N, C-alpha and C positions, 0 to 999 in steps of 0.2 A: 842268170836272172838277177835283177837288181834287188838287193835286200838292204833295208835301212837299219844298219847295226853299227855300233862303234868301230872306228877305223881299225884298231889293232886286232879286234876279233874278226872283222871282215877279212883281214889278211890271212889269219891262221885257219879260218874256216872256209875259205873261198871254194875249196873243192866240194864241200858239202852242199853248197847252194845250187850246184848244177846237177846233183844226183837226182835220179828219177823220184825217189821217195820224197825228197824235199820239194820238188816242183809240185807233186800231187798234194803234199801237206799245205803248201802255200795257197793253192787253189781252194782247198777245203776250208782253210781258215778265213780267206777273203769272203767266201760265200756265206760262212757262218756269221761274220760281222755284218754282212748286208741284210741277212734274213732274220737274225735273232739278236737278243742281248747276250753279249759275250764279255767275260772278264779275263784279265784286267782290261781297262780301256785300250783301244788299239795302239795308241802311242806309247804304251807301257809294256808291250809284249817283250821287248828286249831290254827293259830298263835295268835288269841286273847287270847286263854287259855294259850299258852306258855308264853306270856309276862305278863299275869296277873293271877298268881296261885290263887286257890280258897280262901286260907286264907288271901291273900293280897287284895282281892277285897274290895273297899270302895264305888265305884260309878259304876253304870251300865248305859250305853247309848245304846238304842236299835235302830238298823237300820232294813232295810227290805232285800234287795238283794245286793250282791257285784256289783260293777260297771262292765259293760260288754264290755267296750272299751279296746283297746290294752294297756297293761301294767299299767292299772289304779289300779285294786283291789290288795290290799296288805294283806288281811285277817282281817282288822280292819274296823268296820262300819264307814262310811263317809270318811275314809282315802284313800289316794292314795300313790303310790310309790314316793320316792324322785325324784325331778326334773321333775315331771309330773304336767302340769297345773292344778290348783285347780278347781274342778267342782263347779257349781253354789251354791249348798247347802253348801259346805264347805266354800266357799267365804262368805256366809251369816253367818255361824257359827263364823267365824273370825271377821266379822263386829260386831256381838253382843258381842263377847268377848272384843273387843276394847271399845265398848260403856259401857259395864257392869263393867269391872275391869281396864279399861285404859291400857290393855296389848298391847304392840306393836306387830302387826302381819305382817307388811310389810316385804316381803322377806322371810317369814316363809314357809317352805315346808309343804306338807299335809300329812306326814307319820303318825302323831299322836302317834308315838312310845313313846315319853316322857310321854304322858298321861297314856298310857297303863302300862308303867313300874312303875308309881306311884299308880296304883290300880284302874284305870278306865277301866272296861271291855267294850270294843267296840264291841258289839255283834249284828251281823246280824241275822235275823230270818232264812234266807236261806244262807248256807255257800258257795255255789258254783253256777256258772251260765255259760251257754254256750256262747262263744264269740258272741257279737253283737245280742244276742237273749234274751232280758230282760224277766225275769220271767220263763225262760225255766226249772229251777230246783225247781220251786215251787210245792207244793203238792206231793212231792216224799218221805217225811219223815223228812226233815230238821226242819220243823216247830214244829213237835212233840218233836224232840230232844231239840230244843232251849226252848220250853215251859218247859221241864223238868229242864233245866239249871236255868231258872228264879224261878221255884217253889222250887228247892233245895236251892238256895241262900236265898229266902224269909224265908224258914223254918229253915235253919241251921245257918244263920248269923243274926246279930242284927245291927241296926243303919246304914244300907246302904242307899245310895241315888240312886234312879232310875229316870233317865231323859228320859221322853217319849215324843218325838216330833212327832206330827201328829196322826191321828185317828188309823192307823194300830198299831203303838207302844202302844197306850193307850189301845186298845182292848187286845193286847197280854199281857199287864201288869196287867190284871184284877185279876190274882192270887196272886198278891203281898199283903202281910199283912201290911196294912198301920198303924197298931197300934205299929209296931216296926221298920218301915222304913219310910223315906221321899220319896214321889213320887212328882216329878215336871213335870207338864203337860203344853204343849203349842202347837200351830200349828207347822207344819213341816218347817224347814229352806229352803225348795224349793222356788225358785222365784215365784211359783204359790200361795204360802200361807204365805211367811215370813212377809208380811206387814199386815197380819190379826191377829197378836198377837205374832209372834215369836220375832220380833224386840221389845225390851223393856221388855222382859220377865225375864231377869236377872238370868238365870239358874246357872251361874257360881258362882256368889256371894251368892245366896241362898244355893247352895250346900256347900260352904265352911263355911258359918255361922252355918249350921247344924252339919257339921263334928266337928268344933271347940267346939260347945256346948256339944258334946258327947265325948270329949277328944280324937278326932282323928285328925291327922295332915291334914291340908287342902291340896288341890291339887294346884300345881303351874301351872296354866293353861297357 
């Protein structure tokens, strides 16, 4: 089937698109967009891949679901559209960034496009959600698709950094080959868990130290 996704990703994921689960998933998602309000906007479903081609990936940050509030989801995990108030988890991510690297985040929007364009794949486990209905597109096939993305990155690339915040991301990252990649684990940046070890975990500096040690340009967080 024809899937509109960035060229390099289309090449490495081509086998997934013909699998039965993906054909069923695509039909489900098409019907949802026709009958309901679904986020992110249809053109942004594969935006993380569009902004971060396969060969450009150097860091992967795993999220779970897109935001389900009006105009929030922009296709990148943890990010929101420009001029949208920052959700609590993203506020905490920025607090840790300030603490870790002394990067000024006051007044910064939440689009995270700059990270994505530098090679940070902001990947949600589920790429769509029905408006105001959290978890509504879970267990429809997206998780299998994004598991394949992680597995292919682990197998075909070297010296990537995987940042896994929270138990869900850490379980999903179980397929990562830690002999050839760096995996950074900590509690989730949600207000419910940020004070249990997310704050002070220094993921951004750890990431850049590893990239530099392997001859890879660091991320300008």
